[in-house]
C-alpha positions in Angstrom: -10.9 17.3 6.3 -8.1 18.2 4.0 -9.4 16.6 0.8 -9.4 13.3 -0.9 -7.1 10.7 0.4 -5.4 9.0 -2.6 -5.0 5.2 -2.4 -2.9 4.9 -5.5 -2.9 6.6 -8.9 -6.3 8.3 -9.4 -8.2 6.1 -6.9 -9.1 7.8 -3.7 -11.3 7.1 -0.6 -14.8 8.3 -1.4 -16.1 10.5 1.4 -19.6 9.2 1.0 -18.6 5.6 1.9 -16.6 6.6 5.0 -18.4 6.0 8.4 -17.1 8.1 11.3 -17.6 7.4 15.0 -16.3 9.6 17.8 -15.8 8.8 21.5 -13.9 9.9 24.5 -10.2 9.2 24.3 -7.9 8.0 27.0 -4.9 9.7 25.5 -3.2 13.0 26.3 -5.3 16.1 27.2 -5.7 16.2 30.9 -9.3 17.2 32.0 -10.0 18.1 28.4 -10.2 14.4 27.6 -13.3 14.0 29.9 -15.3 16.6 28.0 -14.6 16.0 24.3 -15.0 13.2 21.9 -11.5 13.2 20.4 -11.1 9.5 19.6 -12.0 8.7 16.0 -13.0 5.3 14.5 -13.2 5.3 10.8 -15.0 2.4 9.1 -15.0 1.6 5.4 -17.2 -1.2 3.8 -14.6 -2.9 1.6 -17.0 -5.7 0.5 -19.7 -3.3 -0.9 -17.5 -0.4 -2.2 -17.7 0.4 -5.9 -14.8 2.9 -5.8 -12.0 0.3 -6.0 -11.2 -1.6 -9.2 -12.4 -5.2 -8.9 -8.9 -6.7 -8.9 -7.7 -4.3 -6.1 -10.9 -5.1 -4.2 -10.3 -8.9 -4.4 -6.6 -8.5 -3.3 -7.6 -6.3 -0.4 -10.4 -8.6 0.8 -8.0 -11.5 0.7 -5.1 -9.7 2.5 -7.3 -8.1 5.1 -9.5 -11.1 5.8 -8.5 -11.4 9.4 -9.1 -7.6 10.0 -12.6 -7.5 8.4 -15.9 -7.7 10.3 -18.7 -8.4 7.8 -16.6 -6.9 5.1 -15.9 -3.7 7.0 -12.4 -2.5 7.9 -12.0 -0.2 10.9 -9.2 2.1 11.8 -8.9 3.9 15.2 -6.9 7.0 16.1 -6.6 8.7 19.5 -3.0 10.0 19.4 -3.8 13.7 19.2 -5.8 16.0 21.5 -7.9 17.4 18.7 -10.6 15.4 16.9 -9.6 17.0 13.6 -6.0 15.7 13.8 -7.3 12.3 14.8 -9.6 12.3 11.8 -6.7 13.1 9.5 -4.6 10.4 11.1 -7.3 7.8 10.7 -8.0 8.7 7.1 -4.3 8.6 6.1 -3.9 5.3 8.0 -6.9 3.8 6.2 -5.6 5.0 2.8 -2.2 3.5 3.3 -3.7 0.2 4.7 -5.8 -0.1 1.5 -2.9 0.9 -0.7 -0.7 -1.8 0.8 -3.4 -4.4 0.8 -4.5 -3.8 -2.8 -0.8 -3.7 -4.2 0.1 -6.4 -6.7 2.1 -9.3 -5.4 5.9 -8.9 -5.9 7.4 -10.6 -8.9 8.5 -14.1 -8.4 12.3 -14.6 -8.0 13.9 -16.3 -10.9 16.2 -19.1 -9.6 19.7 -18.9 -10.9 22.6 -21.3 -10.6 25.9 -20.4 -8.9 28.6 -20.6 -11.6 30.9 -23.5 -11.2 34.0 -21.3 -11.4 32.8 -19.1 -8.6 32.4 -22.0 -6.3 35.8 -23.5 -7.2 37.5 -20.2 -6.6 35.8 -19.8 -3.2 37.0 -23.2 -2.2 40.5 -22.6 -3.5 40.8 -19.3 -1.6 39.4 -21.0 1.6 42.1 -23.7 1.3 44.9 -21.1 0.8 43.6 -19.2 3.9 43.6 -22.4 6.0 47.2 -23.2 4.8 48.4 -19.7 5.8 46.9 -20.1 9.3 48.3 -23.6 9.6 51.7 -22.3 8.7 51.7 -19.8 11.6 51.9 -22.4 14.3 55.2 -23.8 15.4 54.2 -27.4 15.0 54.8 -29.5 12.0 51.4 -30.7 10.8 53.1 -32.8 8.1 
């Protein structure tokens, strides 16, 4: 593989905690597909890992709860013909999934009031526009 996959900052996926499984792929490759195990399934035990900071781990466990099976998150890749490229794809996909899941929640929106003058100006301009349109017809609306 091409090295450590950074989740965010100095935290990266530890190679020792990654579990790889290979199988025959149904993707592109013709008869080559029938002879090689090019599909990759990458599993990472999120519940037992010590490599993530505790706060990140809690966030990720909460956000990925529906994807986890016994605390393990799995990513599958079979887009490419070669096992090596599928391994790269799966590792990058897992790193980005963990980065997104462990990200801090967005700051809450601070509610602001619409200024009174802005609302009055909008209504005044609306009234003027309506009068202009009403003046275009030949009828006397009185």
